[in-house]
N, C-alpha and C positions, 0 to 999 in steps of 0.2 A: 510570628505575629505576637506582639505583646498584648497581654490582657491586663486591664486595670480594674481593681476591685475597690469599692468604697473603703473597706477595711481589709486590705490585702492579707495581713497576718491571720485574721479571723477566718477568712474564706479558705486559705490554704490549710490552716490547722484543722478546720472542721472537716474538710474533705479527706485529709489524710487520716484523721482520727476515725471518722466513720468507716473508712475503708480498711481500717486496722492493718495498715502497712501493705495493702495490696496495690497501692498506687505509687508510682514513682513521682515524687514531688520535685518540681523544677526549681530554678533559681529564684532570686528575690522578686522577679517580675510576675510571679504567681502562675506561671505556666505549669500544667500538670499533664502527664501522659500515662494512660493506663497501660499496665503490662499486658501484652497480648497472650502470654503463656499462662496467665492466671485463670483458674476456674472459679467463678463467683458462685457462692452458695447462700441461699436465704437463711439467715441466722435468727432473726427476730422480726415480729411484726406487731405493731401497736397502733392500728388505725384509730381506735378510741382509747384514750388513756385509762389505765387501771383495769380494763376488761380482761386482758391477758393475765395480768398480775393476780386478780381476785378470782376469776372463774376457771382458769386452767390449772389443774393439779400439777405438781412438780414433775410427776412421772410422765405427763403428757405434753410438757412444754415443747420439746423438739418436734413432736408430731404436729402439734397445733401450728407452730411457727413455719413449718414447711408444707402445710396443706394449703392449696390454692383457695382463696376466699370463696369461690363458687361451690366448693365442697365442704367448707367448714360447718355450715348450718346442719347438714345431714350427719356429719361426723361428731359434732360436739353439743348439739342442742340439748340432748337428754342429760348430759353431765352438767351443763350450765344450769338446767332447771333444777337438778338435785342440789346444786350449790346454792342457788337462789333461795330455795325453800329451806335449806339448812341455815342460811343467814337470816331469813325472815319467814318463819313458819306460818305467819299470819297473812302472807301475801295473797291478795285476790286479784286486783288489777292495779295499774299505776295511773299516773297523770295522763298518760297516752291512751288509756283504756285497754292496754295490752294485758291479756291473760299471762300466766307464768310461761306457758308454751310459746305464745306469740312473742313475748318480750325476750326470752332466752334464744329463740330462733333468730331474732334481729341482732342480738348481742353476739351470737356465735359466728355470724358472718362479719368478721372484723375489718370493715372498710369504713372510711369516712366519706360519706356522700357530700357533694358540693353542688349547691344551687348556682347555676350559671345565669339565671335571670331573676333572682330574688335575693332575699336577705341571706347572708352567710353567717350562720350562728349554730352553736351547739344546742342552745335553747334560750329563747328570749321572752317566754310567756306565750308566744303565738307560734313561732317557727321552731321546729324541732328537728335536730340532726340534719340540717341543711348545709353543714360545713362546720368550720370552727374559726372564730376570730381569736387572736392571741389573748385578749382579755377575758374570754369566756371562762366562767368558773365551772369547768367540766366535772370536777370531782363532786362539787355540791349538786350539780344536776344529776349525776349518776346516783348519788346517795338518795336524792328525792325520788328518783325512779324505782329504786330498790326498796326504800323504807317509807316513802311518803303516802302510799296508798292512792286511791283515785282522786283525792283532792289535795295531795301534797302536805297534809297536816298530821297524818299518823306518825307516831314515833319521832316527834320533833327533835329529840336529842341526837338522833342518828341521821338527820337530813341536811346537815351543814358541816363543812370542814373548818368553818370559822377562819378562813383565809379570804379576806375581802378584795385583795388586790396584789399585783406583783410587787416585789420589794423594790424594784427600780422601774422607772417609766420606760415604756417601749419607745423605740425610735420612730420617727415619722417617715424614714426612708430605709431602703434595703440596707442591712439585713433585718431590720425591724426589732430584733431582740436586743435587750439592753446589754451593754458590754459587761463582761464578768467583773466581779468585785475587784 
């Protein structure tokens, strides 16, 4: 059976790259067949951008990346809280009214929730962590939640990454991401 992709090269290259050579890539018609003798191992997880990068210490990366999300909160919340308070010793609550313990408990469970019946956004002023649209400025939102305090105005120099948009327009059809330079 032939499969046709909107951007066949991109789709094949992305799957092969993500699998790091564990897939056998077919011919030019984009067919791919997984090797049945390969054992797949969880290498990395990044449900929310930058959380793993900022809050997980280098010596705990492998442990965090292979811990199932349902166990991450219990295993990593206290380390995340220590890191949060090291980054922002003045932290009391944030825009979500989360205490340091509540906020880091939510962060430590590294999953991206998705609203199936409402707005899908990282944060739009009303809806919070109900998914993620490609254009959502997730890094600025995370900085606001870490440094902005209860009204998002504390430490204004630390609450914006100063990147207001993607450098190329997103596509209106799959794969939605802009083509590489």
